C-alpha positions as MATLAB code, in Angstrom:
seq = 'MNVQLKHPALGVLATLVVVASALLISVSMAPLTMIAWVTLLLVAMVPAQIVLSLALQGQHPAFLAKLPQPWRGASFCVLTALVGLPIAAVANATVGGGVTPPTPFVNMFLILAVTVTLGLVVPFQCWPFSAIFPKRPMLIGVSILVAAYGIAALLFKTLFNFDFLSGAPFYRADLNPHGLFMGWIPLIFALTCFAVILCLVLLDFWPVATLPPLVSAIGRQPWFGIVSAILITLVATGVWSIFVGKFQMDMVVYLVRVVISLVFGIFILLIMMEGAPFISIPQPGRGVVLILIAIGLSIVSFAIYKFACQDVFGLPSGPPSYDRELWLASAMLAVTFPMMVAYANFFQFWPFRTTAGQGNTE';
ca = [
      31.877   -5.667    9.753;
      30.577   -6.530    6.271;
      27.485   -8.743    6.084;
      26.109   -9.711    2.676;
      23.322  -12.241    3.181;
      21.722  -12.852   -0.222;
      18.265  -13.662   -1.550;
      16.220  -15.729   -1.183;
      17.635  -16.404    2.297;
      17.774  -12.675    3.083;
      14.164  -12.127    2.046;
      12.884  -15.142    3.956;
      14.691  -14.167    7.152;
      13.665  -10.515    6.883;
      10.047  -11.446    6.188;
       9.911  -13.714    9.235;
      11.336  -10.948   11.435;
       8.968   -8.267   10.133;
       5.842  -10.449   10.219;
       6.602  -11.707   13.721;
       7.193   -8.137   14.926;
       4.026   -6.875   13.230;
       1.912   -9.663   14.717;
       3.349   -9.015   18.170;
       2.437   -5.340   17.871;
      -1.010   -6.139   16.495;
      -2.031   -8.540   19.253;
      -0.601   -6.360   22.026;
      -3.349   -3.746   21.811;
      -7.125   -3.664   21.904;
      -8.714   -4.358   18.509;
     -10.532   -1.004   18.434;
      -7.285    0.848   19.110;
      -5.592   -0.779   16.156;
      -8.564   -0.534   13.804;
      -9.078    3.158   14.586;
      -5.983    4.957   15.869;
      -3.146    2.784   14.564;
      -4.726    2.590   11.121;
      -5.167    6.370   11.057;
      -1.581    7.140   12.038;
       0.283    4.504   10.050;
      -1.759    4.679    6.836;
      -1.210    8.445    6.803;
       2.532    7.743    6.560;
       2.328    5.294    3.646;
       2.098    7.857    0.800;
       5.296    9.471    2.097;
       6.904    6.020    2.171;
       5.856    5.416   -1.434;
       7.298    8.744   -2.538;
      10.584    8.292   -0.661;
      11.167    4.666   -1.651;
       9.744    4.567   -5.196;
       9.572    8.092   -6.607;
      12.845    9.248   -5.042;
      14.455    5.779   -5.021;
      15.679    6.253   -1.455;
      18.218    8.829   -2.659;
      16.560   11.951   -1.259;
      16.840   13.857    0.964;
      20.492   13.233    0.082;
      21.856   14.116    3.526;
      19.693   11.362    5.037;
      20.400    8.840    2.288;
      24.151    9.130    2.905;
      23.943    8.301    6.601;
      25.262    4.919    7.769;
      22.832    2.341    9.050;
      20.908    2.199   11.316;
      20.829    6.003   11.419;
      19.729    6.193    7.793;
      16.723    3.972    8.420;
      15.792    5.722   11.648;
      16.045    9.132    9.989;
      13.779    8.150    7.112;
      11.263    6.717    9.593;
      11.286   10.000   11.517;
      10.795   11.889    8.253;
       7.755    9.799    7.296;
       6.337   10.399   10.769;
       6.927   14.149   10.462;
       4.995   14.095    7.183;
       2.336   11.548    8.092;
       1.322   12.617   11.607;
       0.221   16.154   10.614;
      -1.655   14.653    7.656;
      -3.420   12.255   10.028;
      -4.318   15.126   12.366;
      -5.639   17.360    9.571;
      -7.558   14.484    7.953;
      -9.188   13.526   11.242;
     -10.075   17.157   11.984;
     -11.637   17.698    8.546;
     -12.789   14.465    6.929;
     -13.296   12.870   10.337;
     -14.822   15.941   11.979;
     -12.494   15.605   14.955;
     -14.411   12.578   16.195;
     -12.502   10.241   18.511;
     -11.793    7.443   18.074;
     -11.352    8.082   14.337;
     -14.294    7.037   12.193;
     -14.265    4.779    9.112;
     -14.779    7.967    7.064;
     -11.284    9.298    7.638;
      -9.533    5.929    7.493;
     -11.188    5.129    4.163;
     -10.071    8.514    2.831;
      -6.474    7.908    3.904;
      -6.435    4.412    2.370;
      -7.794    5.896   -0.861;
      -4.898    8.391   -0.846;
      -2.457    5.464   -0.719;
      -3.918    3.957   -3.886;
      -3.842    7.320   -5.677;
      -0.206    7.863   -4.692;
       0.815    4.480   -6.086;
      -1.026    5.275   -9.317;
       0.819    8.564   -9.740;
       4.210    7.038   -8.966;
       4.065    3.709  -10.826;
       1.961    3.713  -14.031;
       2.299    7.494  -14.523;
       5.974    7.507  -13.419;
       5.544   10.749  -11.437;
       4.191   12.620  -14.462;
       3.616   15.566  -14.831;
       5.781   16.565  -11.895;
       8.908   14.880  -13.238;
       8.521   17.063  -16.359;
       7.766   20.247  -14.430;
      10.642   19.796  -11.954;
      13.147   17.629  -13.877;
      16.083   18.409  -11.580;
      14.249   19.031   -8.315;
      13.469   15.614   -6.815;
      12.186   16.973   -3.526;
       9.727   19.229   -5.345;
       8.599   16.203   -7.345;
       7.992   14.307   -4.119;
       6.081   17.114   -2.422;
       3.996   17.720   -5.570;
       3.027   14.059   -5.756;
       1.829   14.088   -2.151;
      -0.184   17.279   -2.611;
      -1.735   15.968   -5.841;
      -2.480   12.561   -4.323;
      -4.417   13.989   -1.396;
      -6.151   16.503   -3.661;
      -7.277   13.790   -6.087;
      -8.262   11.526   -3.188;
     -10.369   14.335   -1.688;
     -12.147   14.867   -5.016;
     -12.818   11.139   -5.464;
     -13.945   10.813   -1.847;
     -16.386   13.697   -2.186;
     -17.743   12.429   -5.512;
     -17.897    8.659   -5.045;
     -18.326    7.821   -1.353;
     -21.677    7.576    0.382;
     -22.014    6.511    4.017;
     -25.799    6.373    4.347;
     -25.403    2.673    5.193;
     -23.722    3.718    8.460;
     -26.471    6.116    9.492;
     -27.389    3.953   12.473;
     -23.844    3.843   13.870;
     -23.078    5.898   17.007;
     -20.246    7.758   15.272;
     -22.313    8.731   12.209;
     -22.726   12.405   11.415;
     -24.647   13.493    8.340;
     -22.414   16.540    7.839;
     -19.384   14.245    7.437;
     -21.083   12.039    4.856;
     -19.976   13.094    1.338;
     -23.251   11.664   -0.053;
     -21.405   10.494   -3.157;
     -22.538    8.165   -5.904;
     -21.757    4.772   -4.358;
     -22.045    2.948   -1.058;
     -18.723    3.693    0.610;
     -17.251    0.202    0.530;
     -17.591   -0.072   -3.269;
     -15.159    2.669   -4.425;
     -12.677    1.842   -1.662;
     -12.562   -1.868   -2.459;
     -12.412   -1.216   -6.202;
      -9.522    1.219   -5.656;
      -7.641   -1.389   -3.624;
      -8.339   -3.966   -6.332;
      -6.682   -1.547   -8.784;
      -3.802   -1.264   -6.293;
      -3.332   -5.042   -6.470;
      -3.513   -5.031  -10.274;
      -0.811   -2.323  -10.444;
       1.470   -4.510   -8.342;
       0.767   -7.497  -10.591;
       1.757   -5.368  -13.593;
       4.991   -4.494  -11.808;
       5.719   -8.218  -11.506;
       5.021   -8.456  -15.250;
       7.257   -5.432  -15.984;
       4.053   -3.846  -17.304;
       3.580   -6.476  -19.972;
       1.659   -6.159  -22.293;
       1.691   -2.326  -22.208;
       5.497   -2.326  -22.410;
       5.287   -4.195  -25.746;
       3.188   -1.475  -27.421;
       5.684    1.426  -27.913;
       7.364   -0.221  -30.955;
       3.897   -0.326  -32.541;
       2.610    3.031  -31.279;
       5.541    5.226  -30.279;
       3.419    7.655  -28.243;
       2.645    4.915  -25.713;
       6.310    4.917  -24.773;
       5.895    8.448  -23.368;
       3.877    9.918  -20.549;
       1.024   10.539  -20.094;
       0.039    7.973  -22.754;
       1.841    5.090  -21.074;
       0.003    5.901  -17.855;
      -3.346    6.335  -19.582;
      -3.119    3.012  -21.431;
      -1.953    1.325  -18.238;
      -4.822    2.901  -16.291;
      -7.336    1.567  -18.816;
      -5.857   -1.921  -18.533;
      -5.786   -1.713  -14.732;
      -9.447   -0.665  -14.633;
     -10.521   -3.443  -17.002;
      -8.640   -6.139  -15.079;
      -9.914   -4.855  -11.715;
     -13.458   -4.866  -13.080;
     -12.998   -8.449  -14.262;
     -11.646   -9.596  -10.900;
     -14.504   -7.819   -9.100;
     -17.047   -9.443  -11.436;
     -15.654  -12.904  -10.735;
     -15.447  -12.784   -6.947;
     -18.198  -10.342   -5.983;
     -20.437  -10.932   -9.011;
     -20.200  -14.570  -10.030;
     -19.161  -16.092   -6.693;
     -21.343  -13.664   -4.664;
     -18.552  -13.109   -2.145;
     -19.241  -10.463    0.473;
     -17.357   -7.296   -0.560;
     -15.496   -6.811    2.699;
     -14.588  -10.488    2.932;
     -13.345  -10.283   -0.678;
     -11.285   -7.224    0.222;
      -9.398   -9.041    2.968;
      -9.234  -12.628    1.734;
      -8.428  -11.794   -1.892;
      -7.173   -8.242   -2.394;
      -5.239   -7.412    0.767;
      -3.882  -10.944    1.064;
      -2.677  -10.869   -2.565;
      -1.061   -7.468   -2.047;
       0.628   -8.936    1.030;
       2.078  -11.781   -1.036;
       3.241   -9.406   -3.772;
       4.859   -7.113   -1.205;
       6.894  -10.034    0.067;
       8.236  -10.562   -3.471;
       8.688   -6.922   -4.454;
       9.919   -5.495   -1.163;
      11.282   -8.260    1.035;
      12.658  -10.273   -1.923;
      13.507   -7.100   -3.890;
      11.644   -8.342   -6.941;
      12.952  -11.923   -6.694;
      15.885  -11.433   -9.105;
      16.858  -15.073   -8.603;
      13.866  -16.072  -10.776;
      15.159  -15.496  -14.290;
      12.470  -16.197  -16.910;
      11.464  -14.028  -19.886;
       8.246  -12.047  -19.561;
       5.364  -12.668  -19.374;
       6.314  -16.075  -17.992;
       8.300  -14.555  -15.135;
       5.407  -12.356  -14.077;
       2.949  -15.242  -14.209;
       5.229  -17.380  -12.039;
       5.670  -14.543   -9.537;
       1.924  -13.906   -9.389;
       1.305  -17.600   -8.707;
       3.933  -17.517   -5.950;
       2.293  -14.370   -4.544;
      -1.067  -16.169   -4.481;
       0.512  -19.017   -2.523;
       2.105  -16.550   -0.108;
      -1.227  -14.750    0.263;
      -2.987  -17.951    1.297;
      -0.345  -18.760    3.900;
      -0.189  -15.177    5.180;
      -3.954  -14.894    5.536;
      -4.054  -18.165    7.473;
      -1.327  -16.967    9.875;
      -2.973  -13.616   10.584;
      -6.418  -15.193   10.850;
      -5.093  -17.724   13.374;
      -3.520  -14.932   15.452;
      -6.775  -12.973   15.414;
      -8.924  -15.931   16.412;
      -6.478  -17.255   18.988;
      -6.038  -13.935   20.811;
      -9.326  -12.102   20.294;
     -11.843  -14.552   18.836;
     -13.425  -11.776   16.784;
     -16.541  -12.661   14.757;
     -16.461  -12.559   10.964;
     -18.888  -10.985    8.516;
     -21.621   -8.341    8.673;
     -22.686   -6.103   10.170;
     -19.527   -5.133   12.068;
     -16.873   -7.177   10.188;
     -14.746   -7.224   13.347;
     -12.365   -9.952   12.152;
     -12.024   -8.507    8.651;
     -11.255   -5.013    9.946;
      -8.654   -6.381   12.362;
      -7.009   -8.429    9.604;
      -7.025   -5.452    7.235;
      -5.429   -3.250    9.886;
      -2.825   -5.834   10.893;
      -1.805   -6.602    7.308;
      -2.372   -3.249    5.578;
      -1.764   -0.641    8.268;
       0.886   -2.348   10.411;
       2.851   -4.896    8.384;
       3.068   -3.126    4.998;
       4.708    0.052    6.386;
       7.079   -2.080    8.453;
       8.134   -3.967    5.317;
       8.864   -0.733    3.463;
      10.714    0.746    6.418;
      12.870   -2.304    6.999;
      13.708   -3.168    3.385;
      13.981    0.307    1.866;
      14.917    2.566    4.753;
      17.056    0.216    6.846;
      18.174   -1.759    3.750;
      17.864   -5.081    5.656;
      20.293   -3.970    8.364;
      21.916   -5.796   10.146;
      21.472   -8.847    7.886;
      22.998   -6.946    4.976;
      25.476   -4.195    5.733;
      28.524   -2.481    4.323;
      30.722   -0.976    6.981;
      31.347    2.750    6.824;
      28.763    3.478    4.134;
      25.217    4.726    4.022;
      23.164    4.096    0.913;
      25.188    1.817   -1.313;
      22.503    0.955   -3.830;
];
């Protein structure tokens, strides 16, 4: 049987299936279970997903990539679990001090590692590991993961301070890194950078991609990554200044309503719509159009998840506990995002798009 459903119909159908499944999973468990345990376990798998789907382009390990569907998808899911579950256990035992249920300390650390991994893979294009191991893709992948968690640990120790949680029952002073900033600030800024990176992907890294003809070094790593990182930081700072500074939006509310919701909309375009190739406009016009579409999708997506949260649990919004915001962040970031990657990249939209007798055909 050969099924070749095409975009945008394929992306719309796949998105509806994944979102419905993710919402069903999210509302089927107690909010604390999802916010603590599910976030810990699934977020720990995301860096491996990024490496397998982006850095290794779904081609490695080769013996898994060549399997027919659905065995290919299932095998890659098992592999991410085999990588992510030990990471979750070690992170909870060290950063989290073995406290159960897992504390915000360890979940914030794991989310930070996701943003670092994306930074290494996308703007820096796996440098320097692609240069060190030019013909060893699996070594590149492993090196990226090790570096990502190492950098995340350094940033966590230096920047994060959890004194504001000192009155919480789970707080332990020995687990507090006592860094430079109140813990929410570096995490939310990092996720804002995450969103900006994805916007640059929609723009094909315009305007940085236009600079190499003028300055040839920018066409090579690490200079392309450094210039991109500067731009990402400046744009993220500007976005932060507008919403948190000028509009005085609560940081955690801003994180969910603006950042995570926008990332959700972009993921629909990049992952479920595979970059929306049916929109053919020269850059930067194409990127601007896609970003506007992503904003529209983010508004709709946030409304759907918010309705599900209120209808089932009726969780309150805002400080001090941010129950609704944490549930929404977990449902959208920890549950739905990994399911999108798994379905689109690992299962390759099976069974809505299949080629009989073949594994990875892309």
